N, CA, C and O atoms as CSV, one atom per row, in Angstrom:
chain,resi,resn,atom,element,x,y,z
A,1,MET,N,N,-162.292,45.552,139.276
A,1,MET,CA,C,-163.396,45.931,138.737
A,1,MET,C,C,-163.198,46.305,137.263
A,1,MET,O,O,-162.314,47.141,137.073
A,2,THR,N,N,-163.875,45.830,136.135
A,2,THR,CA,C,-164.031,46.448,134.628
A,2,THR,C,C,-165.099,46.506,134.238
A,2,THR,O,O,-165.726,45.470,134.017
A,3,LEU,N,N,-165.659,47.786,134.023
A,3,LEU,CA,C,-166.686,48.028,133.206
A,3,LEU,C,C,-166.715,48.166,131.531
A,3,LEU,O,O,-165.710,48.693,131.055
A,4,THR,N,N,-167.363,47.907,130.945
A,4,THR,CA,C,-167.016,48.029,129.487
A,4,THR,C,C,-168.462,48.832,128.889
A,4,THR,O,O,-169.560,48.634,129.409
A,5,THR,N,N,-168.294,49.588,127.935
A,5,THR,CA,C,-169.770,50.331,127.619
A,5,THR,C,C,-169.835,50.272,125.789
A,5,THR,O,O,-168.866,50.294,125.031
A,6,SER,N,N,-170.844,50.218,125.535
A,6,SER,CA,C,-171.200,50.527,123.988
A,6,SER,C,C,-172.689,50.803,123.957
A,6,SER,O,O,-173.634,50.387,124.627
A,7,ASP,N,N,-172.568,51.669,122.924
A,7,ASP,CA,C,-174.194,52.299,122.877
A,7,ASP,C,C,-174.790,51.527,121.428
A,7,ASP,O,O,-174.133,51.243,120.427
A,8,THR,N,N,-175.905,51.351,121.620
A,8,THR,CA,C,-176.837,50.821,120.603
A,8,THR,C,C,-177.469,52.156,119.840
A,8,THR,O,O,-176.866,53.209,120.046
A,9,ASP,N,N,-178.412,52.188,119.142
A,9,ASP,CA,C,-179.479,53.480,118.916
A,9,ASP,C,C,-180.477,53.561,119.913
A,9,ASP,O,O,-181.111,54.611,119.811
A,10,THR,N,N,-180.894,52.741,120.961
A,10,THR,CA,C,-181.689,52.929,121.958
A,10,THR,C,C,-181.008,52.847,123.139
A,10,THR,O,O,-181.608,53.441,124.035
A,11,ALA,N,N,-179.837,52.265,123.534
A,11,ALA,CA,C,-179.414,52.097,124.793
A,11,ALA,C,C,-178.138,52.101,125.207
A,11,ALA,O,O,-177.505,51.482,124.352
A,12,ARG,N,N,-177.338,52.508,126.156
A,12,ARG,CA,C,-176.241,52.263,126.585
A,12,ARG,C,C,-175.805,50.793,127.151
A,12,ARG,O,O,-176.497,50.328,128.056
A,13,ILE,N,N,-174.968,50.222,126.785
A,13,ILE,CA,C,-174.810,48.778,127.506
A,13,ILE,C,C,-173.758,49.151,128.154
A,13,ILE,O,O,-172.949,49.933,127.655
A,14,VAL,N,N,-173.587,48.512,129.671
A,14,VAL,CA,C,-172.796,48.639,130.481
A,14,VAL,C,C,-172.370,47.157,131.099
A,14,VAL,O,O,-173.134,46.653,131.922
A,15,THR,N,N,-171.241,46.500,130.741
A,15,THR,CA,C,-171.401,45.010,130.976
A,15,THR,C,C,-169.865,45.012,131.997
A,15,THR,O,O,-168.752,45.471,131.740
A,16,VAL,N,N,-170.391,44.290,133.219
A,16,VAL,CA,C,-169.745,43.931,134.034
A,16,VAL,C,C,-168.697,42.740,133.785
A,16,VAL,O,O,-169.184,41.743,133.251
A,17,SER,N,N,-167.401,42.700,134.077
A,17,SER,CA,C,-166.576,41.664,133.540
A,17,SER,C,C,-165.982,41.201,134.912
A,17,SER,O,O,-164.820,40.797,134.868
A,18,THR,N,N,-166.595,41.203,136.087
A,18,THR,CA,C,-165.908,40.416,137.549
A,18,THR,C,C,-167.077,39.452,137.641
A,18,THR,O,O,-168.113,39.600,136.993
A,19,THR,N,N,-166.799,38.240,138.669
A,19,THR,CA,C,-167.617,37.491,138.872
A,19,THR,C,C,-168.351,37.649,140.256
A,19,THR,O,O,-169.139,36.765,140.593
A,20,ARG,N,N,-168.109,38.840,141.153
A,20,ARG,CA,C,-168.632,39.140,142.273
A,20,ARG,C,C,-168.629,40.906,142.188
A,20,ARG,O,O,-167.751,41.660,141.769
A,21,ILE,N,N,-170.195,41.248,142.856
A,21,ILE,CA,C,-170.193,42.713,143.171
A,21,ILE,C,C,-170.612,42.341,144.861
A,21,ILE,O,O,-171.626,41.796,145.297
A,22,ASP,N,N,-169.367,42.885,145.609
A,22,ASP,CA,C,-169.769,42.506,146.890
A,22,ASP,C,C,-169.125,43.784,147.655
A,22,ASP,O,O,-168.690,44.716,146.979
A,23,ALA,N,N,-169.068,43.819,149.135
A,23,ALA,CA,C,-168.714,44.989,149.897
A,23,ALA,C,C,-167.375,45.385,149.352
A,23,ALA,O,O,-167.332,46.546,148.945
A,24,ALA,N,N,-166.301,44.703,149.256
A,24,ALA,CA,C,-165.207,44.925,148.498
A,24,ALA,C,C,-165.098,45.723,147.456
A,24,ALA,O,O,-164.086,46.421,147.402
A,25,LEU,N,N,-165.980,45.808,146.509
A,25,LEU,CA,C,-166.038,46.530,145.089
A,25,LEU,C,C,-167.069,47.553,144.931
A,25,LEU,O,O,-167.203,48.307,143.966
A,26,ALA,N,N,-167.843,47.488,146.081
A,26,ALA,CA,C,-168.922,48.383,146.084
A,26,ALA,C,C,-168.939,49.941,145.542
A,26,ALA,O,O,-169.568,50.431,144.604
A,27,ILE,N,N,-168.046,50.522,146.450
A,27,ILE,CA,C,-167.932,51.829,146.220
A,27,ILE,C,C,-167.027,52.175,145.040
A,27,ILE,O,O,-167.190,53.264,144.490
A,28,ARG,N,N,-166.076,51.327,144.602
A,28,ARG,CA,C,-165.459,51.371,143.197
A,28,ARG,C,C,-166.623,51.146,141.730
A,28,ARG,O,O,-166.511,51.761,140.670
A,29,PHE,N,N,-167.766,50.046,142.073
A,29,PHE,CA,C,-168.987,50.211,141.081
A,29,PHE,C,C,-169.307,51.077,140.849
A,29,PHE,O,O,-169.277,51.515,139.699
A,30,LYS,N,N,-169.843,51.822,142.045
A,30,LYS,CA,C,-170.567,53.076,142.165
A,30,LYS,C,C,-169.819,54.167,141.225
A,30,LYS,O,O,-170.354,54.837,140.342
A,31,ASP,N,N,-168.441,54.189,141.626
A,31,ASP,CA,C,-167.551,55.414,140.736
A,31,ASP,C,C,-167.798,55.145,139.285
A,31,ASP,O,O,-168.216,55.916,138.421
A,32,ASP,N,N,-167.271,53.243,139.157
A,32,ASP,CA,C,-167.253,53.336,137.607
A,32,ASP,C,C,-168.412,53.347,136.848
A,32,ASP,O,O,-168.411,53.612,135.646
A,33,MET,N,N,-169.806,52.961,137.752
A,33,MET,CA,C,-171.041,53.349,136.738
A,33,MET,C,C,-171.231,54.946,136.881
A,33,MET,O,O,-171.715,55.627,135.977
A,34,ARG,N,N,-170.894,55.346,137.836
A,34,ARG,CA,C,-171.340,57.065,137.177
A,34,ARG,C,C,-170.527,57.570,136.061
A,34,ARG,O,O,-171.041,58.409,135.321
A,35,ALA,N,N,-169.349,57.176,135.847
A,35,ALA,CA,C,-168.661,57.418,135.031
A,35,ALA,C,C,-169.174,56.625,133.420
A,35,ALA,O,O,-169.141,57.215,132.340
A,36,ALA,N,N,-169.477,55.660,133.555
A,36,ALA,CA,C,-170.054,54.813,132.355
A,36,ALA,C,C,-171.492,55.370,131.876
A,36,ALA,O,O,-171.848,55.418,130.699
A,37,THR,N,N,-171.952,55.618,132.544
A,37,THR,CA,C,-173.624,56.271,132.704
A,37,THR,C,C,-173.531,57.513,132.181
A,37,THR,O,O,-174.533,57.830,131.540
A,38,ASP,N,N,-172.369,58.621,132.249
A,38,ASP,CA,C,-172.435,59.822,131.957
A,38,ASP,C,C,-172.759,60.103,130.568
A,38,ASP,O,O,-171.987,59.745,129.679
A,39,GLY,N,N,-173.873,60.733,130.306
A,39,GLY,CA,C,-174.402,60.963,128.981
A,39,GLY,C,C,-174.862,59.934,128.036
A,39,GLY,O,O,-175.390,59.006,128.650
A,40,GLY,N,N,-174.853,59.816,127.128
A,40,GLY,CA,C,-175.576,58.647,126.154
A,40,GLY,C,C,-176.990,58.582,126.109
A,40,GLY,O,O,-177.798,59.404,126.542
A,41,PRO,N,N,-177.245,57.216,125.377
A,41,PRO,CA,C,-178.952,57.161,125.793
A,41,PRO,C,C,-180.161,57.202,126.711
A,41,PRO,O,O,-179.846,56.899,127.861
A,42,LEU,N,N,-181.096,57.406,126.598
A,42,LEU,CA,C,-181.841,57.407,127.839
A,42,LEU,C,C,-181.924,56.083,128.634
A,42,LEU,O,O,-181.973,56.140,129.863
A,43,ARG,N,N,-181.942,54.938,128.014
A,43,ARG,CA,C,-181.966,53.691,128.609
A,43,ARG,C,C,-180.437,52.881,128.550
A,43,ARG,O,O,-179.770,52.657,127.539
A,44,VAL,N,N,-180.094,52.498,130.062
A,44,VAL,CA,C,-178.946,52.060,130.368
A,44,VAL,C,C,-179.262,50.426,130.716
A,44,VAL,O,O,-180.174,50.152,131.495
A,45,VAL,N,N,-178.421,49.333,130.064
A,45,VAL,CA,C,-178.728,48.199,130.081
A,45,VAL,C,C,-177.319,47.558,130.941
A,45,VAL,O,O,-176.262,47.364,130.340
A,46,LEU,N,N,-177.460,47.308,132.220
A,46,LEU,CA,C,-176.332,46.689,132.671
A,46,LEU,C,C,-176.263,45.332,132.803
A,46,LEU,O,O,-177.034,44.688,133.514
A,47,ASP,N,N,-175.201,44.773,132.024
A,47,ASP,CA,C,-175.459,43.346,131.539
A,47,ASP,C,C,-174.219,42.615,132.768
A,47,ASP,O,O,-173.025,42.833,132.972
A,48,LEU,N,N,-175.211,41.705,133.368
A,48,LEU,CA,C,-174.292,40.798,134.592
A,48,LEU,C,C,-174.071,39.621,134.356
A,48,LEU,O,O,-174.008,38.777,135.250
A,49,SER,N,N,-173.949,39.418,133.375
A,49,SER,CA,C,-173.854,37.887,132.710
A,49,SER,C,C,-172.757,37.080,133.673
A,49,SER,O,O,-172.970,36.014,134.250
A,50,ALA,N,N,-171.662,37.779,133.693
A,50,ALA,CA,C,-170.512,37.476,134.282
A,50,ALA,C,C,-170.622,37.259,135.583
A,50,ALA,O,O,-169.837,36.434,136.051
A,51,VAL,N,N,-171.557,37.890,136.468
A,51,VAL,CA,C,-171.554,38.333,137.755
A,51,VAL,C,C,-172.167,36.717,138.461
A,51,VAL,O,O,-173.340,36.410,138.249
A,52,SER,N,N,-171.330,35.859,139.219
A,52,SER,CA,C,-172.249,35.074,139.709
A,52,SER,C,C,-172.430,35.114,141.149
A,52,SER,O,O,-172.928,34.111,141.662
A,53,PHE,N,N,-172.093,36.163,141.947
A,53,PHE,CA,C,-172.347,36.456,143.442
A,53,PHE,C,C,-172.722,37.864,143.498
A,53,PHE,O,O,-171.952,38.634,142.923
A,54,ILE,N,N,-173.611,38.293,143.996
A,54,ILE,CA,C,-173.843,39.757,144.855
A,54,ILE,C,C,-174.339,39.682,146.019
A,54,ILE,O,O,-175.143,38.789,146.285
A,55,ASP,N,N,-173.905,40.727,147.054
A,55,ASP,CA,C,-174.171,40.879,148.351
A,55,ASP,C,C,-175.056,41.802,148.640
A,55,ASP,O,O,-175.545,42.195,147.580
A,56,SER,N,N,-175.344,42.148,149.214
A,56,SER,CA,C,-176.190,43.381,149.935
A,56,SER,C,C,-175.722,44.611,149.722
A,56,SER,O,O,-176.505,45.552,149.586
A,57,SER,N,N,-174.405,44.770,149.666
A,57,SER,CA,C,-173.360,45.923,149.432
A,57,SER,C,C,-173.517,46.224,147.933
A,57,SER,O,O,-173.890,47.292,147.446
A,58,GLY,N,N,-173.151,45.039,147.250
A,58,GLY,CA,C,-173.426,45.009,145.725
A,58,GLY,C,C,-174.994,45.485,145.322
A,58,GLY,O,O,-175.180,46.477,144.618
A,59,LEU,N,N,-175.912,44.803,145.760
A,59,LEU,CA,C,-177.247,45.194,145.650
A,59,LEU,C,C,-177.413,46.745,145.605
A,59,LEU,O,O,-177.888,47.386,144.668
A,60,GLY,N,N,-176.822,47.348,147.068
A,60,GLY,CA,C,-176.749,48.873,147.227
A,60,GLY,C,C,-176.530,49.543,146.386
A,60,GLY,O,O,-177.274,50.440,145.988
A,61,ALA,N,N,-175.110,49.150,145.792
A,61,ALA,CA,C,-174.247,49.763,144.954
A,61,ALA,C,C,-174.893,49.932,143.560
A,61,ALA,O,O,-174.538,50.899,142.885
A,62,ILE,N,N,-175.817,49.067,143.071
A,62,ILE,CA,C,-176.501,49.203,141.699
A,62,ILE,C,C,-177.702,50.075,141.872
A,62,ILE,O,O,-178.058,50.836,140.973
A,63,VAL,N,N,-178.442,49.961,143.208
A,63,VAL,CA,C,-179.553,50.773,143.273
A,63,VAL,C,C,-179.182,52.325,143.594
A,63,VAL,O,O,-179.913,53.308,143.465
A,64,ALA,N,N,-177.852,52.263,144.044
A,64,ALA,CA,C,-177.156,54.053,144.023
A,64,ALA,C,C,-176.783,54.314,142.435
A,64,ALA,O,O,-176.719,55.394,141.847
A,65,SER,N,N,-176.589,53.160,141.997
A,65,SER,CA,C,-176.173,53.648,140.669
A,65,SER,C,C,-177.471,54.382,139.615
A,65,SER,O,O,-177.502,55.395,138.916
A,66,MET,N,N,-178.352,53.411,139.891
A,66,MET,CA,C,-179.718,53.942,139.511
A,66,MET,C,C,-180.318,55.702,139.647
A,66,MET,O,O,-180.757,56.532,138.852
A,67,LYS,N,N,-180.064,55.660,140.976
A,67,LYS,CA,C,-180.301,56.923,141.653
A,67,LYS,C,C,-179.657,57.915,141.015
A,67,LYS,O,O,-180.272,58.767,140.374
A,68,GLN,N,N,-178.058,57.896,141.156
A,68,GLN,CA,C,-177.368,58.777,140.588
A,68,GLN,C,C,-177.727,59.181,139.295
A,68,GLN,O,O,-177.619,60.389,139.088
A,69,MET,N,N,-178.206,58.344,138.189
A,69,MET,CA,C,-178.663,59.005,137.041
A,69,MET,C,C,-179.934,59.776,137.091
A,69,MET,O,O,-180.847,59.779,137.917
A,70,ASP,N,N,-179.705,60.563,135.753
A,70,ASP,CA,C,-180.989,61.648,135.724
A,70,ASP,C,C,-182.108,60.607,136.029
A,70,ASP,O,O,-181.949,59.388,136.076
A,71,PRO,N,N,-183.342,61.340,136.243
A,71,PRO,CA,C,-184.517,60.637,136.348
A,71,PRO,C,C,-184.893,60.413,135.060
A,71,PRO,O,O,-185.617,59.424,134.936
A,72,SER,N,N,-184.624,61.043,133.996
A,72,SER,CA,C,-185.236,60.449,132.615
A,72,SER,C,C,-184.862,59.700,132.383
A,72,SER,O,O,-185.402,59.222,131.386
A,73,ARG,N,N,-183.954,59.051,132.819
A,73,ARG,CA,C,-183.161,57.902,132.161
A,73,ARG,C,C,-183.477,56.328,133.159
A,73,ARG,O,O,-183.552,56.345,134.388
A,74,ARG,N,N,-183.596,55.319,132.484
A,74,ARG,CA,C,-184.133,54.267,133.219
A,74,ARG,C,C,-182.795,52.944,132.969
A,74,ARG,O,O,-182.165,52.877,131.913
A,75,LEU,N,N,-182.607,52.173,133.918
A,75,LEU,CA,C,-181.708,51.335,134.267
A,75,LEU,C,C,-182.192,49.696,134.546
A,75,LEU,O,O,-182.513,49.271,135.656
A,76,ASP,N,N,-182.167,48.896,133.305
A,76,ASP,CA,C,-182.301,47.707,133.104
A,76,ASP,C,C,-181.138,46.854,133.534
A,76,ASP,O,O,-179.969,47.233,133.601
A,77,LEU,N,N,-181.665,45.492,133.857
A,77,LEU,CA,C,-180.610,44.610,134.364
A,77,LEU,C,C,-180.861,43.545,133.361
A,77,LEU,O,O,-182.007,43.108,133.253
A,78,ALA,N,N,-179.714,42.993,132.469
A,78,ALA,CA,C,-179.556,41.438,131.912
A,78,ALA,C,C,-178.920,40.740,132.130
A,78,ALA,O,O,-177.809,41.091,132.527
A,79,GLY,N,N,-179.261,39.203,131.992
A,79,GLY,CA,C,-178.033,38.284,131.961
A,79,GLY,C,C,-177.660,37.796,133.475
A,79,GLY,O,O,-176.529,37.389,133.741
A,80,LEU,N,N,-178.774,37.875,134.509
A,80,LEU,CA,C,-178.810,37.534,136.012
A,80,LEU,C,C,-178.683,36.016,135.938
A,80,LEU,O,O,-179.586,35.274,135.551
A,81,SER,N,N,-177.428,35.608,136.361
A,81,SER,CA,C,-177.226,34.088,137.259
A,81,SER,C,C,-178.398,33.731,137.843
A,81,SER,O,O,-179.207,34.623,138.098
A,82,PRO,N,N,-178.715,32.305,138.173
A,82,PRO,CA,C,-179.692,32.084,138.944
A,82,PRO,C,C,-179.613,32.846,140.460
A,82,PRO,O,O,-180.559,33.420,140.999
A,83,THR,N,N,-178.362,32.715,140.960
A,83,THR,CA,C,-178.015,32.956,142.087
A,83,THR,C,C,-178.357,34.422,142.421
A,83,THR,O,O,-178.781,34.829,143.503
A,84,VAL,N,N,-178.091,35.184,141.263
A,84,VAL,CA,C,-177.950,36.457,141.284
A,84,VAL,C,C,-179.640,37.370,141.112
A,84,VAL,O,O,-180.077,38.479,141.421
A,85,ASP,N,N,-180.057,36.380,140.576
A,85,ASP,CA,C,-181.608,36.739,140.304
A,85,ASP,C,C,-182.326,36.364,141.450
A,85,ASP,O,O,-183.248,37.118,141.763
A,86,LYS,N,N,-182.093,35.239,142.246
A,86,LYS,CA,C,-182.782,35.212,143.700
A,86,LYS,C,C,-182.583,36.352,144.545
A,86,LYS,O,O,-183.460,36.702,145.335
A,87,VAL,N,N,-181.337,37.042,144.418
A,87,VAL,CA,C,-181.199,38.133,145.389
A,87,VAL,C,C,-182.006,39.098,145.200
A,87,VAL,O,O,-182.691,39.540,146.122
A,88,PHE,N,N,-182.052,39.580,143.954
A,88,PHE,CA,C,-183.163,40.622,143.496
A,88,PHE,C,C,-184.582,40.238,143.645
A,88,PHE,O,O,-185.362,41.129,143.983
A,89,ARG,N,N,-185.079,38.923,143.422
A,89,ARG,CA,C,-186.458,38.622,143.642
A,89,ARG,C,C,-186.535,38.502,145.149
A,89,ARG,O,O,-187.605,38.956,145.554
A,90,LEU,N,N,-185.603,37.950,146.303
A,90,LEU,CA,C,-186.080,37.837,147.325
A,90,LEU,C,C,-185.774,39.477,147.857
A,90,LEU,O,O,-186.569,39.883,148.704
A,91,THR,N,N,-185.049,40.115,147.567
A,91,THR,CA,C,-185.383,41.551,147.998
A,91,THR,C,C,-186.501,42.505,147.405
A,91,THR,O,O,-186.702,43.706,147.588
A,92,ARG,N,N,-187.130,41.605,146.669
A,92,ARG,CA,C,-188.175,42.666,145.782
A,92,ARG,C,C,-187.592,43.667,144.907
A,92,ARG,O,O,-188.244,44.547,144.345
A,93,MET,N,N,-186.520,43.522,144.828
A,93,MET,CA,C,-185.750,44.599,143.838
A,93,MET,C,C,-186.078,44.405,142.263
A,93,MET,O,O,-185.772,45.193,141.368
A,94,ASP,N,N,-186.737,43.233,142.134
A,94,ASP,CA,C,-187.351,42.940,140.740
A,94,ASP,C,C,-188.731,43.838,140.793
A,94,ASP,O,O,-189.235,43.663,139.683
A,95,THR,N,N,-189.398,44.526,141.387
A,95,THR,CA,C,-189.787,45.264,141.502
A,95,THR,C,C,-189.532,46.930,140.754
A,95,THR,O,O,-190.256,47.735,140.168
A,96,VAL,N,N,-188.179,46.875,141.140
A,96,VAL,CA,C,-187.533,48.156,141.072
A,96,VAL,C,C,-187.065,48.480,139.647
A,96,VAL,O,O,-187.250,49.517,139.011
A,97,PHE,N,N,-186.412,47.353,139.284
A,97,PHE,CA,C,-185.392,47.021,137.848
A,97,PHE,C,C,-186.208,46.023,137.166
A,97,PHE,O,O,-186.751,45.124,137.808
A,98,THR,N,N,-186.354,46.152,135.602
A,98,THR,CA,C,-186.654,45.317,134.651
A,98,THR,C,C,-185.739,44.483,134.586
A,98,THR,O,O,-184.630,44.935,134.301
A,99,LEU,N,N,-185.864,43.050,134.812
A,99,LEU,CA,C,-184.888,41.930,134.653
A,99,LEU,C,C,-185.046,41.275,133.344
A,99,LEU,O,O,-186.099,40.840,132.879
A,100,TYR,N,N,-184.128,41.260,132.917
A,100,TYR,CA,C,-183.851,40.310,131.227
A,100,TYR,C,C,-183.087,39.154,131.553
A,100,TYR,O,O,-182.247,39.124,132.452
A,101,PRO,N,N,-183.437,38.053,130.694
A,101,PRO,CA,C,-182.833,36.889,131.043
A,101,PRO,C,C,-181.476,36.615,130.415
A,101,PRO,O,O,-180.644,35.832,130.873
A,102,THR,N,N,-181.312,37.537,129.027
A,102,THR,CA,C,-180.186,37.646,128.538
A,102,THR,C,C,-179.960,39.238,128.255
A,102,THR,O,O,-180.719,40.081,128.733
A,103,LEU,N,N,-178.826,39.572,127.420
A,103,LEU,CA,C,-178.575,41.037,126.917
A,103,LEU,C,C,-179.509,40.969,125.677
A,103,LEU,O,O,-180.477,41.730,125.663
A,104,ASP,N,N,-179.327,40.221,124.757
A,104,ASP,CA,C,-180.224,39.917,123.773
A,104,ASP,C,C,-181.898,40.183,123.966
A,104,ASP,O,O,-182.533,40.796,123.108
A,105,ALA,N,N,-182.532,39.641,125.208
A,105,ALA,CA,C,-183.865,39.597,125.002
A,105,ALA,C,C,-184.346,41.157,125.700
A,105,ALA,O,O,-185.489,41.605,125.610
A,106,ALA,N,N,-183.081,41.915,126.474
A,106,ALA,CA,C,-183.079,43.249,126.712
A,106,ALA,C,C,-183.311,44.092,125.748
A,106,ALA,O,O,-184.224,44.917,125.732
A,107,LEU,N,N,-182.030,43.815,124.437
A,107,LEU,CA,C,-182.256,44.650,123.333
A,107,LEU,C,C,-183.481,44.559,122.646
A,107,LEU,O,O,-183.923,45.638,122.250
A,108,ALA,N,N,-184.186,43.486,122.386
A,108,ALA,CA,C,-185.010,42.926,121.406
A,108,ALA,C,C,-186.359,43.531,121.940
A,108,ALA,O,O,-187.345,43.755,121.239
A,109,GLU,N,N,-186.223,43.813,123.610
A,109,GLU,CA,C,-187.692,44.848,124.084
A,109,GLU,C,C,-187.348,46.015,123.393
A,109,GLU,O,O,-188.217,46.446,122.635
A,110,ALA,N,N,-186.193,46.693,123.474
A,110,ALA,CA,C,-186.096,48.139,123.012
A,110,ALA,C,C,-186.521,48.140,121.939
A,110,ALA,O,O,-187.556,48.763,121.706
A,111,ALA,N,N,-185.851,47.435,120.936
A,111,ALA,CA,C,-186.514,47.346,119.790
A,111,ALA,C,C,-187.874,46.948,119.176
A,111,ALA,O,O,-188.180,46.706,118.008
A,112,GLY,N,N,-188.645,46.952,120.390
A,112,GLY,CA,C,-190.207,46.439,120.221
A,112,GLY,C,C,-190.256,45.315,119.756
A,112,GLY,O,O,-191.298,45.077,119.146
A,113,GLN,N,N,-189.509,44.500,119.805
A,113,GLN,CA,C,-189.729,42.659,119.554
A,113,GLN,C,C,-190.195,41.627,120.832
A,113,GLN,O,O,-190.122,40.400,120.903
A,114,GLY,N,N,-190.596,42.417,121.605
A,114,GLY,CA,C,-191.179,41.810,122.793
A,114,GLY,C,C,-189.930,41.388,123.733
A,114,GLY,O,O,-188.772,41.515,123.333
A,115,GLY,N,N,-190.231,40.908,124.933
A,115,GLY,CA,C,-189.391,40.780,125.964
A,115,GLY,C,C,-189.280,39.917,126.957
A,115,GLY,O,O,-188.382,40.047,127.789
């Protein structure tokens, strides 16, 4: 699993470059996210554009990643494929995370341009 990060004025973007977040990768994902979200802006946007499959372990890893961040920080999700989006909505995780159709939409919201 590879996570890359970049910072804007208002957010740290963490991009997932694997197609699956599942039981086989969940622990590594949590560890990688802890490192990727250490410090930086208060808002973190997790870009899931490359992810086409997520299971309950992957979902749990994303929730755990949010919980291991400082409470003053926020984790938003962007670029969910229809399959991944469906998992978040069926499990009601769309009430926990703010979901954006694209990374650009998430960043535009941060800039106050709607979202």
